[in-house]
PDB file of the backbone (N, CA, C, O) and the ligand in Angstrom, with CONECT records:
HET     ZN  A 101       1
ATOM      1  N   MET A   1     192.259 105.990-158.634  1.00  0.00           N
ATOM      2  CA  MET A   1     191.828 107.128-157.588  1.00  0.00           C
ATOM      3  C   MET A   1     192.219 108.392-157.853  1.00  0.00           C
ATOM      4  O   MET A   1     193.327 108.523-158.374  1.00  0.00           O
ATOM      5  N   ARG A   2     191.543 109.406-157.606  1.00  0.00           N
ATOM      6  CA  ARG A   2     191.904 110.752-157.951  1.00  0.00           C
ATOM      7  C   ARG A   2     192.587 111.185-156.531  1.00  0.00           C
ATOM      8  O   ARG A   2     191.973 111.130-155.465  1.00  0.00           O
ATOM      9  N   THR A   3     193.865 111.598-156.653  1.00  0.00           N
ATOM     10  CA  THR A   3     194.503 112.013-155.571  1.00  0.00           C
ATOM     11  C   THR A   3     195.041 113.462-155.723  1.00  0.00           C
ATOM     12  O   THR A   3     195.927 113.934-155.011  1.00  0.00           O
ATOM     13  N   LYS A   4     194.407 114.115-156.732  1.00  0.00           N
ATOM     14  CA  LYS A   4     194.847 115.553-157.024  1.00  0.00           C
ATOM     15  C   LYS A   4     194.463 116.375-155.761  1.00  0.00           C
ATOM     16  O   LYS A   4     193.467 116.077-155.103  1.00  0.00           O
ATOM     17  N   GLN A   5     195.252 117.386-155.447  1.00  0.00           N
ATOM     18  CA  GLN A   5     195.027 118.225-154.516  1.00  0.00           C
ATOM     19  C   GLN A   5     194.440 119.542-155.082  1.00  0.00           C
ATOM     20  O   GLN A   5     194.534 119.772-156.288  1.00  0.00           O
ATOM     21  N   MET A   6     193.869 120.366-154.283  1.00  0.00           N
ATOM     22  CA  MET A   6     193.324 121.656-154.583  1.00  0.00           C
ATOM     23  C   MET A   6     193.943 122.655-153.737  1.00  0.00           C
ATOM     24  O   MET A   6     194.392 122.264-152.660  1.00  0.00           O
ATOM     25  N   MET A   7     194.043 123.880-154.043  1.00  0.00           N
ATOM     26  CA  MET A   7     194.431 125.026-153.403  1.00  0.00           C
ATOM     27  C   MET A   7     193.126 125.707-152.872  1.00  0.00           C
ATOM     28  O   MET A   7     192.237 126.033-153.659  1.00  0.00           O
ATOM     29  N   ASN A   8     193.026 125.917-151.529  1.00  0.00           N
ATOM     30  CA  ASN A   8     191.985 126.824-151.075  1.00  0.00           C
ATOM     31  C   ASN A   8     192.312 128.155-151.326  1.00  0.00           C
ATOM     32  O   ASN A   8     193.317 128.468-151.965  1.00  0.00           O
ATOM     33  N   THR A   9     191.428 129.052-150.806  1.00  0.00           N
ATOM     34  CA  THR A   9     191.698 130.503-151.020  1.00  0.00           C
ATOM     35  C   THR A   9     193.031 131.008-150.258  1.00  0.00           C
ATOM     36  O   THR A   9     193.625 132.045-150.556  1.00  0.00           O
ATOM     37  N   LEU A  10     193.400 130.141-149.253  1.00  0.00           N
ATOM     38  CA  LEU A  10     194.529 130.578-148.484  1.00  0.00           C
ATOM     39  C   LEU A  10     195.802 130.108-149.088  1.00  0.00           C
ATOM     40  O   LEU A  10     196.894 130.389-148.593  1.00  0.00           O
ATOM     41  N   GLY A  11     195.652 129.356-150.211  1.00  0.00           N
ATOM     42  CA  GLY A  11     196.788 128.710-150.793  1.00  0.00           C
ATOM     43  C   GLY A  11     197.282 127.563-150.131  1.00  0.00           C
ATOM     44  O   GLY A  11     198.419 127.131-150.316  1.00  0.00           O
ATOM     45  N   GLN A  12     196.378 127.014-149.292  1.00  0.00           N
ATOM     46  CA  GLN A  12     196.810 125.658-148.620  1.00  0.00           C
ATOM     47  C   GLN A  12     196.287 124.581-149.482  1.00  0.00           C
ATOM     48  O   GLN A  12     195.260 124.733-150.144  1.00  0.00           O
ATOM     49  N   ARG A  13     196.964 123.526-149.482  1.00  0.00           N
ATOM     50  CA  ARG A  13     196.468 122.272-150.335  1.00  0.00           C
ATOM     51  C   ARG A  13     195.425 121.561-149.571  1.00  0.00           C
ATOM     52  O   ARG A  13     195.674 121.181-148.426  1.00  0.00           O
ATOM     53  N   VAL A  14     194.176 121.333-150.166  1.00  0.00           N
ATOM     54  CA  VAL A  14     193.237 120.639-149.634  1.00  0.00           C
ATOM     55  C   VAL A  14     192.695 119.524-150.643  1.00  0.00           C
ATOM     56  O   VAL A  14     192.862 119.609-151.859  1.00  0.00           O
ATOM     57  N   SER A  15     192.088 118.562-150.068  1.00  0.00           N
ATOM     58  CA  SER A  15     191.509 117.470-150.963  1.00  0.00           C
ATOM     59  C   SER A  15     190.299 117.867-151.662  1.00  0.00           C
ATOM     60  O   SER A  15     189.789 118.951-151.378  1.00  0.00           O
ATOM     61  N   TRP A  16     189.807 117.149-152.502  1.00  0.00           N
ATOM     62  CA  TRP A  16     188.557 117.466-153.235  1.00  0.00           C
ATOM     63  C   TRP A  16     187.519 117.286-152.171  1.00  0.00           C
ATOM     64  O   TRP A  16     186.491 117.961-152.238  1.00  0.00           O
ATOM     65  N   LYS A  17     187.695 116.460-151.226  1.00  0.00           N
ATOM     66  CA  LYS A  17     186.640 116.234-150.147  1.00  0.00           C
ATOM     67  C   LYS A  17     186.328 117.634-149.435  1.00  0.00           C
ATOM     68  O   LYS A  17     185.197 118.088-149.262  1.00  0.00           O
ATOM     69  N   LYS A  18     187.488 118.214-149.068  1.00  0.00           N
ATOM     70  CA  LYS A  18     187.490 119.297-148.169  1.00  0.00           C
ATOM     71  C   LYS A  18     187.050 120.518-149.158  1.00  0.00           C
ATOM     72  O   LYS A  18     186.386 121.462-148.728  1.00  0.00           O
ATOM     73  N   TYR A  19     187.420 120.438-150.349  1.00  0.00           N
ATOM     74  CA  TYR A  19     186.969 121.346-151.422  1.00  0.00           C
ATOM     75  C   TYR A  19     185.497 121.530-151.428  1.00  0.00           C
ATOM     76  O   TYR A  19     184.964 122.640-151.440  1.00  0.00           O
ATOM     77  N   TRP A  20     184.858 120.395-151.418  1.00  0.00           N
ATOM     78  CA  TRP A  20     183.458 120.366-151.675  1.00  0.00           C
ATOM     79  C   TRP A  20     182.821 121.016-150.401  1.00  0.00           C
ATOM     80  O   TRP A  20     181.895 121.815-150.536  1.00  0.00           O
ATOM     81  N   LYS A  21     183.290 120.694-149.206  1.00  0.00           N
ATOM     82  CA  LYS A  21     182.815 121.289-147.982  1.00  0.00           C
ATOM     83  C   LYS A  21     183.045 122.723-147.881  1.00  0.00           C
ATOM     84  O   LYS A  21     182.186 123.407-147.325  1.00  0.00           O
ATOM     85  N   ILE A  22     184.127 123.279-148.362  1.00  0.00           N
ATOM     86  CA  ILE A  22     184.436 124.762-148.372  1.00  0.00           C
ATOM     87  C   ILE A  22     183.414 125.404-149.215  1.00  0.00           C
ATOM     88  O   ILE A  22     182.927 126.489-148.898  1.00  0.00           O
ATOM     89  N   PHE A  23     183.072 124.760-150.287  1.00  0.00           N
ATOM     90  CA  PHE A  23     182.259 125.566-151.230  1.00  0.00           C
ATOM     91  C   PHE A  23     180.797 125.433-151.019  1.00  0.00           C
ATOM     92  O   PHE A  23     180.040 126.344-151.354  1.00  0.00           O
ATOM     93  N   THR A  24     180.329 124.237-150.428  1.00  0.00           N
ATOM     94  CA  THR A  24     178.974 124.093-150.106  1.00  0.00           C
ATOM     95  C   THR A  24     178.570 124.536-148.780  1.00  0.00           C
ATOM     96  O   THR A  24     177.406 124.828-148.505  1.00  0.00           O
ATOM     97  N   LEU A  25     179.544 124.582-147.958  1.00  0.00           N
ATOM     98  CA  LEU A  25     179.231 124.882-146.423  1.00  0.00           C
ATOM     99  C   LEU A  25     178.243 123.885-145.896  1.00  0.00           C
ATOM    100  O   LEU A  25     177.438 124.215-145.026  1.00  0.00           O
ATOM    101  N   GLN A  26     178.282 122.587-146.434  1.00  0.00           N
ATOM    102  CA  GLN A  26     177.331 121.562-146.142  1.00  0.00           C
ATOM    103  C   GLN A  26     178.206 120.458-145.362  1.00  0.00           C
ATOM    104  O   GLN A  26     179.421 120.371-145.540  1.00  0.00           O
ATOM    105  N   ASP A  27     177.520 119.655-144.519  1.00  0.00           N
ATOM    106  CA  ASP A  27     178.090 118.356-144.028  1.00  0.00           C
ATOM    107  C   ASP A  27     178.056 117.345-145.083  1.00  0.00           C
ATOM    108  O   ASP A  27     177.246 117.465-146.002  1.00  0.00           O
ATOM    109  N   PHE A  28     178.893 116.328-145.028  1.00  0.00           N
ATOM    110  CA  PHE A  28     178.665 115.214-145.867  1.00  0.00           C
ATOM    111  C   PHE A  28     177.376 114.493-145.795  1.00  0.00           C
ATOM    112  O   PHE A  28     176.976 114.261-144.654  1.00  0.00           O
ATOM    113  N   PRO A  29     176.595 114.064-146.851  1.00  0.00           N
ATOM    114  CA  PRO A  29     175.491 113.381-146.775  1.00  0.00           C
ATOM    115  C   PRO A  29     175.733 111.988-146.099  1.00  0.00           C
ATOM    116  O   PRO A  29     176.778 111.403-146.385  1.00  0.00           O
ATOM    117  N   ASN A  30     174.910 111.449-145.283  1.00  0.00           N
ATOM    118  CA  ASN A  30     175.267 110.073-144.630  1.00  0.00           C
ATOM    119  C   ASN A  30     174.729 108.974-145.613  1.00  0.00           C
ATOM    120  O   ASN A  30     174.829 107.799-145.262  1.00  0.00           O
ATOM    121  N   VAL A  31     174.171 109.284-146.809  1.00  0.00           N
ATOM    122  CA  VAL A  31     173.853 108.278-147.711  1.00  0.00           C
ATOM    123  C   VAL A  31     174.742 108.577-149.021  1.00  0.00           C
ATOM    124  O   VAL A  31     174.900 109.723-149.441  1.00  0.00           O
ATOM    125  N   CYS A  32     175.273 107.512-149.588  1.00  0.00           N
ATOM    126  CA  CYS A  32     176.093 107.607-150.845  1.00  0.00           C
ATOM    127  C   CYS A  32     175.052 108.061-151.990  1.00  0.00           C
ATOM    128  O   CYS A  32     173.947 107.521-152.022  1.00  0.00           O
ATOM    129  N   PRO A  33     175.378 108.989-152.870  1.00  0.00           N
ATOM    130  CA  PRO A  33     174.473 109.332-153.908  1.00  0.00           C
ATOM    131  C   PRO A  33     174.437 108.352-155.103  1.00  0.00           C
ATOM    132  O   PRO A  33     173.532 108.314-155.937  1.00  0.00           O
ATOM    133  N   PHE A  34     175.518 107.576-155.082  1.00  0.00           N
ATOM    134  CA  PHE A  34     175.762 106.646-156.208  1.00  0.00           C
ATOM    135  C   PHE A  34     174.858 105.429-155.976  1.00  0.00           C
ATOM    136  O   PHE A  34     173.992 105.062-156.770  1.00  0.00           O
ATOM    137  N   CYS A  35     175.186 104.763-154.649  1.00  0.00           N
ATOM    138  CA  CYS A  35     174.462 103.491-154.440  1.00  0.00           C
ATOM    139  C   CYS A  35     173.327 103.566-153.455  1.00  0.00           C
ATOM    140  O   CYS A  35     172.640 102.568-153.236  1.00  0.00           O
ATOM    141  N   GLY A  36     173.092 104.791-152.816  1.00  0.00           N
ATOM    142  CA  GLY A  36     172.098 104.853-151.832  1.00  0.00           C
ATOM    143  C   GLY A  36     172.330 104.322-150.653  1.00  0.00           C
ATOM    144  O   GLY A  36     171.441 104.431-149.808  1.00  0.00           O
ATOM    145  N   LEU A  37     173.490 103.670-150.332  1.00  0.00           N
ATOM    146  CA  LEU A  37     173.683 102.832-149.035  1.00  0.00           C
ATOM    147  C   LEU A  37     174.436 103.957-148.124  1.00  0.00           C
ATOM    148  O   LEU A  37     175.074 104.917-148.557  1.00  0.00           O
ATOM    149  N   PRO A  38     174.203 103.598-146.709  1.00  0.00           N
ATOM    150  CA  PRO A  38     174.716 104.568-145.591  1.00  0.00           C
ATOM    151  C   PRO A  38     176.204 104.761-145.968  1.00  0.00           C
ATOM    152  O   PRO A  38     176.819 103.878-146.567  1.00  0.00           O
ATOM    153  N   MET A  39     176.769 105.935-145.605  1.00  0.00           N
ATOM    154  CA  MET A  39     178.073 106.336-145.804  1.00  0.00           C
ATOM    155  C   MET A  39     178.604 107.189-144.593  1.00  0.00           C
ATOM    156  O   MET A  39     178.049 108.231-144.243  1.00  0.00           O
ATOM    157  N   SER A  40     179.779 106.642-143.948  1.00  0.00           N
ATOM    158  CA  SER A  40     180.216 107.546-142.845  1.00  0.00           C
ATOM    159  C   SER A  40     181.206 108.476-143.368  1.00  0.00           C
ATOM    160  O   SER A  40     181.700 108.356-144.489  1.00  0.00           O
ATOM    161  N   GLU A  41     181.500 109.428-142.525  1.00  0.00           N
ATOM    162  CA  GLU A  41     182.411 110.514-143.022  1.00  0.00           C
ATOM    163  C   GLU A  41     183.778 109.985-143.348  1.00  0.00           C
ATOM    164  O   GLU A  41     184.453 110.561-144.202  1.00  0.00           O
ATOM    165  N   ASP A  42     184.207 108.972-142.751  1.00  0.00           N
ATOM    166  CA  ASP A  42     185.531 108.348-142.963  1.00  0.00           C
ATOM    167  C   ASP A  42     185.528 107.768-144.381  1.00  0.00           C
ATOM    168  O   ASP A  42     186.570 107.764-145.036  1.00  0.00           O
ATOM    169  N   GLU A  43     184.362 107.271-144.881  1.00  0.00           N
ATOM    170  CA  GLU A  43     184.277 106.645-146.263  1.00  0.00           C
ATOM    171  C   GLU A  43     184.169 107.512-147.300  1.00  0.00           C
ATOM    172  O   GLU A  43     184.253 107.115-148.462  1.00  0.00           O
ATOM    173  N   VAL A  44     183.948 108.926-146.946  1.00  0.00           N
ATOM    174  CA  VAL A  44     183.693 109.724-148.256  1.00  0.00           C
ATOM    175  C   VAL A  44     184.899 110.058-148.917  1.00  0.00           C
ATOM    176  O   VAL A  44     185.962 110.311-148.349  1.00  0.00           O
ATOM    177  N   GLU A  45     184.682 110.049-150.233  1.00  0.00           N
ATOM    178  CA  GLU A  45     185.756 110.355-151.244  1.00  0.00           C
ATOM    179  C   GLU A  45     185.195 111.502-152.115  1.00  0.00           C
ATOM    180  O   GLU A  45     183.993 111.511-152.381  1.00  0.00           O
ATOM    181  N   GLY A  46     185.986 112.430-152.550  1.00  0.00           N
ATOM    182  CA  GLY A  46     185.552 113.523-153.370  1.00  0.00           C
ATOM    183  C   GLY A  46     185.511 112.977-154.879  1.00  0.00           C
ATOM    184  O   GLY A  46     186.580 112.813-155.468  1.00  0.00           O
ATOM    185  N   CYS A  47     184.359 112.708-155.477  1.00  0.00           N
ATOM    186  CA  CYS A  47     184.133 112.000-156.778  1.00  0.00           C
ATOM    187  C   CYS A  47     183.927 113.042-157.827  1.00  0.00           C
ATOM    188  O   CYS A  47     183.111 113.950-157.669  1.00  0.00           O
ATOM    189  N   HIS A  48     184.673 112.914-158.910  1.00  0.00           N
ATOM    190  CA  HIS A  48     184.455 113.718-160.105  1.00  0.00           C
ATOM    191  C   HIS A  48     183.255 113.134-160.989  1.00  0.00           C
ATOM    192  O   HIS A  48     183.200 111.963-161.366  1.00  0.00           O
ATOM    193  N   ILE A  49     182.433 113.989-161.227  1.00  0.00           N
ATOM    194  CA  ILE A  49     181.242 113.524-162.139  1.00  0.00           C
ATOM    195  C   ILE A  49     181.025 114.523-163.197  1.00  0.00           C
ATOM    196  O   ILE A  49     181.421 115.674-163.010  1.00  0.00           O
ATOM    197  N   LYS A  50     180.422 114.187-164.313  1.00  0.00           N
ATOM    198  CA  LYS A  50     179.926 115.159-165.229  1.00  0.00           C
ATOM    199  C   LYS A  50     178.306 115.030-165.149  1.00  0.00           C
ATOM    200  O   LYS A  50     177.734 114.025-164.727  1.00  0.00           O
ATOM    201  N   VAL A  51     177.665 116.192-165.617  1.00  0.00           N
ATOM    202  CA  VAL A  51     176.221 116.273-165.328  1.00  0.00           C
ATOM    203  C   VAL A  51     175.468 116.319-166.560  1.00  0.00           C
ATOM    204  O   VAL A  51     175.799 117.125-167.430  1.00  0.00           O
ATOM    205  N   LYS A  52     174.465 115.520-166.728  1.00  0.00           N
ATOM    206  CA  LYS A  52     173.658 115.464-167.987  1.00  0.00           C
ATOM    207  C   LYS A  52     172.558 116.668-168.056  1.00  0.00           C
ATOM    208  O   LYS A  52     171.735 116.869-167.163  1.00  0.00           O
ATOM    209  N   GLY A  53     172.661 117.402-169.195  1.00  0.00           N
ATOM    210  CA  GLY A  53     171.690 118.386-169.152  1.00  0.00           C
ATOM    211  C   GLY A  53     170.265 118.021-169.170  1.00  0.00           C
ATOM    212  O   GLY A  53     169.884 117.116-169.912  1.00  0.00           O
ATOM    213  N   ARG A  54     169.444 118.665-168.401  1.00  0.00           N
ATOM    214  CA  ARG A  54     168.078 118.038-168.285  1.00  0.00           C
ATOM    215  C   ARG A  54     167.308 118.358-169.679  1.00  0.00           C
ATOM    216  O   ARG A  54     166.362 117.641-170.004  1.00  0.00           O
ATOM    217  N   LEU A  55     167.667 119.299-170.392  1.00  0.00           N
ATOM    218  CA  LEU A  55     166.963 119.597-171.644  1.00  0.00           C
ATOM    219  C   LEU A  55     167.652 118.963-172.820  1.00  0.00           C
ATOM    220  O   LEU A  55     166.972 118.413-173.685  1.00  0.00           O
ATOM    221  N   THR A  56     169.084 119.011-172.911  1.00  0.00           N
ATOM    222  CA  THR A  56     169.838 118.559-173.973  1.00  0.00           C
ATOM    223  C   THR A  56     170.209 117.002-173.943  1.00  0.00           C
ATOM    224  O   THR A  56     170.487 116.308-174.920  1.00  0.00           O
ATOM    225  N   GLY A  57     170.152 116.620-172.636  1.00  0.00           N
ATOM    226  CA  GLY A  57     170.602 115.206-172.573  1.00  0.00           C
ATOM    227  C   GLY A  57     172.134 114.990-172.782  1.00  0.00           C
ATOM    228  O   GLY A  57     172.597 113.851-172.843  1.00  0.00           O
ATOM    229  N   GLU A  58     172.911 116.105-172.890  1.00  0.00           N
ATOM    230  CA  GLU A  58     174.415 116.040-173.187  1.00  0.00           C
ATOM    231  C   GLU A  58     175.068 116.080-171.965  1.00  0.00           C
ATOM    232  O   GLU A  58     174.609 116.675-170.990  1.00  0.00           O
ATOM    233  N   LEU A  59     176.194 115.431-171.971  1.00  0.00           N
ATOM    234  CA  LEU A  59     177.070 115.420-170.719  1.00  0.00           C
ATOM    235  C   LEU A  59     177.779 116.722-170.679  1.00  0.00           C
ATOM    236  O   LEU A  59     178.280 117.148-171.720  1.00  0.00           O
ATOM    237  N   SER A  60     177.865 117.373-169.605  1.00  0.00           N
ATOM    238  CA  SER A  60     178.674 118.658-169.350  1.00  0.00           C
ATOM    239  C   SER A  60     180.128 118.459-169.758  1.00  0.00           C
ATOM    240  O   SER A  60     180.667 117.362-169.617  1.00  0.00           O
ATOM    241  N   THR A  61     180.765 119.510-170.260  1.00  0.00           N
ATOM    242  CA  THR A  61     182.331 119.499-170.386  1.00  0.00           C
ATOM    243  C   THR A  61     183.039 119.575-169.076  1.00  0.00           C
ATOM    244  O   THR A  61     184.081 118.976-168.811  1.00  0.00           O
ATOM    245  N   LYS A  62     182.344 120.403-168.246  1.00  0.00           N
ATOM    246  CA  LYS A  62     182.867 120.607-166.941  1.00  0.00           C
ATOM    247  C   LYS A  62     182.798 119.457-165.994  1.00  0.00           C
ATOM    248  O   LYS A  62     181.875 118.644-166.044  1.00  0.00           O
ATOM    249  N   GLU A  63     183.756 119.387-165.144  1.00  0.00           N
ATOM    250  CA  GLU A  63     183.576 118.223-164.080  1.00  0.00           C
ATOM    251  C   GLU A  63     183.059 118.825-162.822  1.00  0.00           C
ATOM    252  O   GLU A  63     183.280 119.997-162.517  1.00  0.00           O
ATOM    253  N   TYR A  64     182.367 118.000-162.103  1.00  0.00           N
ATOM    254  CA  TYR A  64     181.878 118.411-160.729  1.00  0.00           C
ATOM    255  C   TYR A  64     182.298 117.491-159.772  1.00  0.00           C
ATOM    256  O   TYR A  64     182.680 116.359-160.071  1.00  0.00           O
ATOM    257  N   ILE A  65     182.238 117.976-158.497  1.00  0.00           N
ATOM    258  CA  ILE A  65     182.708 117.118-157.350  1.00  0.00           C
ATOM    259  C   ILE A  65     181.430 116.831-156.379  1.00  0.00           C
ATOM    260  O   ILE A  65     180.741 117.738-155.911  1.00  0.00           O
ATOM    261  N   ILE A  66     181.232 115.577-156.164  1.00  0.00           N
ATOM    262  CA  ILE A  66     180.241 115.246-155.018  1.00  0.00           C
ATOM    263  C   ILE A  66     180.974 114.209-154.134  1.00  0.00           C
ATOM    264  O   ILE A  66     181.961 113.588-154.528  1.00  0.00           O
ATOM    265  N   PRO A  67     180.405 114.065-152.882  1.00  0.00           N
ATOM    266  CA  PRO A  67     180.957 113.153-151.965  1.00  0.00           C
ATOM    267  C   PRO A  67     180.326 111.716-152.256  1.00  0.00           C
ATOM    268  O   PRO A  67     179.122 111.638-152.504  1.00  0.00           O
ATOM    269  N   GLY A  68     181.054 110.690-152.230  1.00  0.00           N
ATOM    270  CA  GLY A  68     180.533 109.355-152.417  1.00  0.00           C
ATOM    271  C   GLY A  68     181.483 108.408-151.998  1.00  0.00           C
ATOM    272  O   GLY A  68     182.604 108.814-151.689  1.00  0.00           O
ATOM    273  N   HIS A  69     181.172 107.015-151.928  1.00  0.00           N
ATOM    274  CA  HIS A  69     181.938 105.949-151.478  1.00  0.00           C
ATOM    275  C   HIS A  69     183.212 105.963-152.524  1.00  0.00           C
ATOM    276  O   HIS A  69     183.081 106.453-153.646  1.00  0.00           O
ATOM    277  N   HIS A  70     184.427 105.399-152.083  1.00  0.00           N
ATOM    278  CA  HIS A  70     185.495 105.215-152.934  1.00  0.00           C
ATOM    279  C   HIS A  70     185.213 104.146-153.882  1.00  0.00           C
ATOM    280  O   HIS A  70     185.619 104.296-155.035  1.00  0.00           O
ATOM    281  N   GLU A  71     184.526 103.004-153.543  1.00  0.00           N
ATOM    282  CA  GLU A  71     184.169 101.902-154.417  1.00  0.00           C
ATOM    283  C   GLU A  71     183.271 102.488-155.425  1.00  0.00           C
ATOM    284  O   GLU A  71     183.496 102.175-156.594  1.00  0.00           O
ATOM    285  N   CYS A  72     182.251 103.316-155.165  1.00  0.00           N
ATOM    286  CA  CYS A  72     181.349 103.818-156.137  1.00  0.00           C
ATOM    287  C   CYS A  72     182.102 104.770-157.034  1.00  0.00           C
ATOM    288  O   CYS A  72     181.745 104.825-158.210  1.00  0.00           O
ATOM    289  N   ASN A  73     183.078 105.508-156.630  1.00  0.00           N
ATOM    290  CA  ASN A  73     183.870 106.417-157.501  1.00  0.00           C
ATOM    291  C   ASN A  73     184.521 105.738-158.502  1.00  0.00           C
ATOM    292  O   ASN A  73     184.680 106.220-159.623  1.00  0.00           O
ATOM    293  N   MET A  74     184.965 104.493-158.124  1.00  0.00           N
ATOM    294  CA  MET A  74     185.645 103.595-159.009  1.00  0.00           C
ATOM    295  C   MET A  74     184.866 103.282-160.245  1.00  0.00           C
ATOM    296  O   MET A  74     185.423 102.940-161.288  1.00  0.00           O
ATOM    297  N   GLN A  75     183.583 103.400-160.121  1.00  0.00           N
ATOM    298  CA  GLN A  75     182.700 102.911-161.028  1.00  0.00           C
ATOM    299  C   GLN A  75     182.089 104.180-161.809  1.00  0.00           C
ATOM    300  O   GLN A  75     181.132 104.018-162.567  1.00  0.00           O
ATOM    301  N   SER A  76     182.607 105.316-161.625  1.00  0.00           N
ATOM    302  CA  SER A  76     182.046 106.650-162.013  1.00  0.00           C
ATOM    303  C   SER A  76     182.066 106.914-163.342  1.00  0.00           C
ATOM    304  O   SER A  76     181.564 107.967-163.734  1.00  0.00           O
ATOM    305  N   GLU A  77     182.681 105.950-164.309  1.00  0.00           N
ATOM    306  CA  GLU A  77     182.592 106.211-165.724  1.00  0.00           C
ATOM    307  C   GLU A  77     181.217 105.912-166.140  1.00  0.00           C
ATOM    308  O   GLU A  77     180.773 106.451-167.154  1.00  0.00           O
ATOM    309  N   ARG A  78     180.448 105.039-165.396  1.00  0.00           N
ATOM    310  CA  ARG A  78     179.047 104.618-165.806  1.00  0.00           C
ATOM    311  C   ARG A  78     178.116 105.689-165.400  1.00  0.00           C
ATOM    312  O   ARG A  78     178.296 106.369-164.389  1.00  0.00           O
ATOM    313  N   PRO A  79     177.073 105.835-166.241  1.00  0.00           N
ATOM    314  CA  PRO A  79     176.009 106.836-165.805  1.00  0.00           C
ATOM    315  C   PRO A  79     175.326 106.347-164.619  1.00  0.00           C
ATOM    316  O   PRO A  79     175.249 105.145-164.367  1.00  0.00           O
ATOM    317  N   PHE A  80     174.789 107.330-163.828  1.00  0.00           N
ATOM    318  CA  PHE A  80     174.016 106.942-162.470  1.00  0.00           C
ATOM    319  C   PHE A  80     173.134 108.104-162.458  1.00  0.00           C
ATOM    320  O   PHE A  80     173.313 109.171-163.043  1.00  0.00           O
ATOM    321  N   SER A  81     172.052 107.720-161.634  1.00  0.00           N
ATOM    322  CA  SER A  81     171.104 108.773-161.213  1.00  0.00           C
ATOM    323  C   SER A  81     171.402 109.079-159.686  1.00  0.00           C
ATOM    324  O   SER A  81     171.557 108.117-158.934  1.00  0.00           O
ATOM    325  N   ALA A  82     171.477 110.194-159.256  1.00  0.00           N
ATOM    326  CA  ALA A  82     171.807 110.487-157.788  1.00  0.00           C
ATOM    327  C   ALA A  82     170.649 109.903-157.029  1.00  0.00           C
ATOM    328  O   ALA A  82     169.498 110.092-157.424  1.00  0.00           O
ATOM    329  N   LYS A  83     170.924 109.175-155.913  1.00  0.00           N
ATOM    330  CA  LYS A  83     170.049 108.703-155.084  1.00  0.00           C
ATOM    331  C   LYS A  83     169.433 109.686-154.020  1.00  0.00           C
ATOM    332  O   LYS A  83     168.384 109.490-153.407  1.00  0.00           O
ATOM    333  N   ILE A  84     170.247 110.755-153.909  1.00  0.00           N
ATOM    334  CA  ILE A  84     169.741 111.782-152.873  1.00  0.00           C
ATOM    335  C   ILE A  84     170.057 113.131-153.608  1.00  0.00           C
ATOM    336  O   ILE A  84     170.703 113.170-154.655  1.00  0.00           O
ATOM    337  N   THR A  85     169.592 114.135-153.029  1.00  0.00           N
ATOM    338  CA  THR A  85     169.652 115.567-153.544  1.00  0.00           C
ATOM    339  C   THR A  85     170.887 116.097-152.793  1.00  0.00           C
ATOM    340  O   THR A  85     170.920 116.103-151.562  1.00  0.00           O
ATOM    341  N   LEU A  86     171.900 116.541-153.557  1.00  0.00           N
ATOM    342  CA  LEU A  86     173.052 117.138-152.957  1.00  0.00           C
ATOM    343  C   LEU A  86     173.734 118.116-153.920  1.00  0.00           C
ATOM    344  O   LEU A  86     173.444 118.138-155.116  1.00  0.00           O
ATOM    345  N   TYR A  87     174.584 118.868-153.406  1.00  0.00           N
ATOM    346  CA  TYR A  87     175.280 120.014-154.018  1.00  0.00           C
ATOM    347  C   TYR A  87     176.442 119.325-154.890  1.00  0.00           C
ATOM    348  O   TYR A  87     177.054 118.388-154.378  1.00  0.00           O
ATOM    349  N   ALA A  88     176.722 119.693-156.004  1.00  0.00           N
ATOM    350  CA  ALA A  88     177.851 119.379-156.921  1.00  0.00           C
ATOM    351  C   ALA A  88     178.605 120.672-157.095  1.00  0.00           C
ATOM    352  O   ALA A  88     178.062 121.693-157.515  1.00  0.00           O
ATOM    353  N   VAL A  89     179.892 120.591-156.752  1.00  0.00           N
ATOM    354  CA  VAL A  89     180.742 121.848-156.989  1.00  0.00           C
ATOM    355  C   VAL A  89     181.521 121.684-158.110  1.00  0.00           C
ATOM    356  O   VAL A  89     182.091 120.607-158.285  1.00  0.00           O
ATOM    357  N   GLU A  90     181.649 122.705-158.998  1.00  0.00           N
ATOM    358  CA  GLU A  90     182.487 122.647-160.215  1.00  0.00           C
ATOM    359  C   GLU A  90     183.851 122.487-159.856  1.00  0.00           C
ATOM    360  O   GLU A  90     184.305 123.275-159.026  1.00  0.00           O
ATOM    361  N   ALA A  91     184.609 121.577-160.349  1.00  0.00           N
ATOM    362  CA  ALA A  91     185.942 121.193-160.305  1.00  0.00           C
ATOM    363  C   ALA A  91     186.881 122.216-160.879  1.00  0.00           C
ATOM    364  O   ALA A  91     186.984 122.135-162.103  1.00  0.00           O
ATOM    365  N   ILE A  92     187.513 123.055-160.366  1.00  0.00           N
ATOM    366  CA  ILE A  92     188.394 124.081-160.976  1.00  0.00           C
ATOM    367  C   ILE A  92     189.814 123.747-160.732  1.00  0.00           C
ATOM    368  O   ILE A  92     190.210 123.856-159.571  1.00  0.00           O
ATOM    369  N   GLU A  93     190.581 123.385-161.580  1.00  0.00           N
ATOM    370  CA  GLU A  93     192.099 123.071-161.327  1.00  0.00           C
ATOM    371  C   GLU A  93     192.812 124.432-161.407  1.00  0.00           C
ATOM    372  O   GLU A  93     192.498 125.339-162.178  1.00  0.00           O
ATOM    373  N   ARG A  94     193.876 124.456-160.454  1.00  0.00           N
ATOM    374  CA  ARG A  94     194.632 125.669-160.555  1.00  0.00           C
ATOM    375  C   ARG A  94     196.071 125.234-160.887  1.00  0.00           C
ATOM    376  O   ARG A  94     196.953 126.080-161.033  1.00  0.00           O
TER     377      ARG A  94
HETATM  378 ZN    ZN A 101     178.189 104.233-152.769  1.00  0.00          ZN2+
END
């Protein structure tokens, strides 16, 4: 599990989950983008993903954060197609 913490603009430590919310200004989706099953806010984990280029088919070198189930995050080394449309936030470590 990724337990790394991020700093927000105020220099406070925030989770990847919060980081996604701060940058997207969105609520978490109530469906997991990995499995398409219902997901409550308590179940949400900030998942690191890489994005496949639409034209190149190449995986991005940058990592992005999306909300998803913890169990689904554990399988995130496998390729997947998002079941829902949602924002991915670039993961920037400081
Ligand atoms: Zn899931």
